[in-house]
N, C-alpha and C positions, 0 to 999 in steps of 0.2 A: 121720598126717595131716599136711598142710602147710597154709600160709596158707589162710584162709577155709574150712576144712573140706573141702578138696579133696585127695583121695588120687590120686597119680599113680604109674603103673608103666609102664616102658618096657624092652622087650627088643630087642636089636639084634644082627644078625649080618651080616657081608659075605660075599660068595663072588665067584668070578672072573667071574661072568656080568654081563650088563648090564641085567637086568630088575629093576625096583623092585617089591618086594612089601611094602606097608605096610598093616597092618590096624589100624583105630581102633575103640575101644569107649568108650561112656560108660554108666556103671552097668550093665555087662554086655550092652548093646545094641549090635549091630553098626552103627556109623555109616559106612555104606558111601560116603557122600558127603563124608565127612570133617567138617570143622568147625573151630572155634577150637582145639581141642586138637591137631589135625593140623597146622594152620598154625603153631602155636607150636613144635611139635616140628621140622618141617621148616626153619623159620627158625633155630632154635637149632643144629640139626645143621650147617647150612651155615656159619653165623657162627662157631661154636666151632671146627670143623675148620679153616677158612681162617685164624683168629687163631692157632691152634696152629702151623699150617704156616709162616706169616710169622714168628712169633716164634722158630721153631727152623730157619729157613733151608731148608726143604724144597723151595722153588721157586726156579729160576734168576733169575727177575726179581722185583724187590722189589714191584711193584705188582700181580703176577698173583694172581688168585683163581679158585678153581673156582666154577662156577655151582651152584645148588642141584640141578640135574639131573644134573650131573657127580658131586657128592658122593653122590647117592642111587642111582647105578647099581650093581647088584649087592647092594643092601641088602634085608634081609628084617627087618622091624620090627613090633612090636605096641605100640600106644599105648593104654593104658587109663586112664581117669579115673573116679573115683567122687565124686559130689557130691551135696548134700542137695537141691537144687532145680535139676535140669538143665532147659535150655530148648532144646527141639528145633525145628528149622525144618521145617515141613510136617507132614502128617498121619502120614507113614510112619516118623517118628524117625530118618531116615537122615543127619542132619546136625546137629550141636551148634552152639547159638548163644550160649552164656554167653561174653560177652567177656572177663571177668576170668580164664578159664581159660586164654587164650593166653598171658599173661604168667606165670602160675604154671607152666606146662609149660616155657616158654621158660627161666626161671630154674632149674628143676630139671634139665633136660637140659644146660644150659650148665655148670652146676656139677659134675654127675656125669660127663658126657663129658670135660670139660676135665681133671678129675682123673685119668680113666681114661687119656688119652692122655699125660699127663705121666708116669704110672707105667708106661706101656707104649710107649716110643718105637718099638720095631720094629714094633709093630702100626700105629701112626700112619704110619710110613714106607711100610709095605706097602700101606696104604689109598692113600696119595698116589701111589705107583708104579702101582697099578691104575687110579687115576682120572685122573691127569695125564700118564701115560706119559713122553715124553722132556722134559717141562717140569719134572721133579723135578731137583733141583740135582745130585746127585752121579753122574749117568750119564755125563757127559762125563769127569769125573775118573776114574771106574772104567774106562771104555773106554781112556783114554789109558794108565793103568797097565797093563791087559791087553795092549795093543798093544805097549808096552815089554817087558813080560815075555815075551811069546809070539811076537812078530812077526806076530800076526793082526790084521786090520783089521776094522771092523764094516760089513756091507753090509746095508741095510734092505730087507727082502722087501716090506714094506708100510708106508707112512708117510703114509697119507692122512688120518689122524685122530690128533690128539694123545693120544687114548685108546687106540689100537692101535698096538703097536710090536712087530712080529715082526722078529727079526734073526738073521743066521747069521755065524759067524766064517769068513773064508776067508784063505788065505795069498796074498798078492799075488806073482805070478811075472812077472818081466819077459820078454817074447818073445825 
């Protein structure tokens, strides 16, 4: 149990896709419309990841941050809270309304996710690469090193979105 008798459990896994699958529960009731627990989770996820990325220089630009939508792409998560007196909005109990739950979930996710990212820098870097594409810091440095070592240059097959970066190495030949 954490503050105010609220138990919070969160499971998170990323994949290479772009679809967000987040499932929220309050006292084992599926809150399909979300609620304060889901708002707290999303807010903490975005803030914690951006803070970690800024502090560890993962982005080229100092003031760059990912949007919440960007951070949640490819995310599968389950957010479950158990509390003594849940307040649901509406007759169908599909949205949790307890305002104090938002802050409790935010604090827990911030602390736990922040610790995880600090302990697993390669995972944090991989998430940043998948979500920010060429805006991640060391791509250019790696490309320059590879070009110098191999004589190959980078040609982008598709660069219409910062989240999509397909590239192939080609050898430049003078005519």
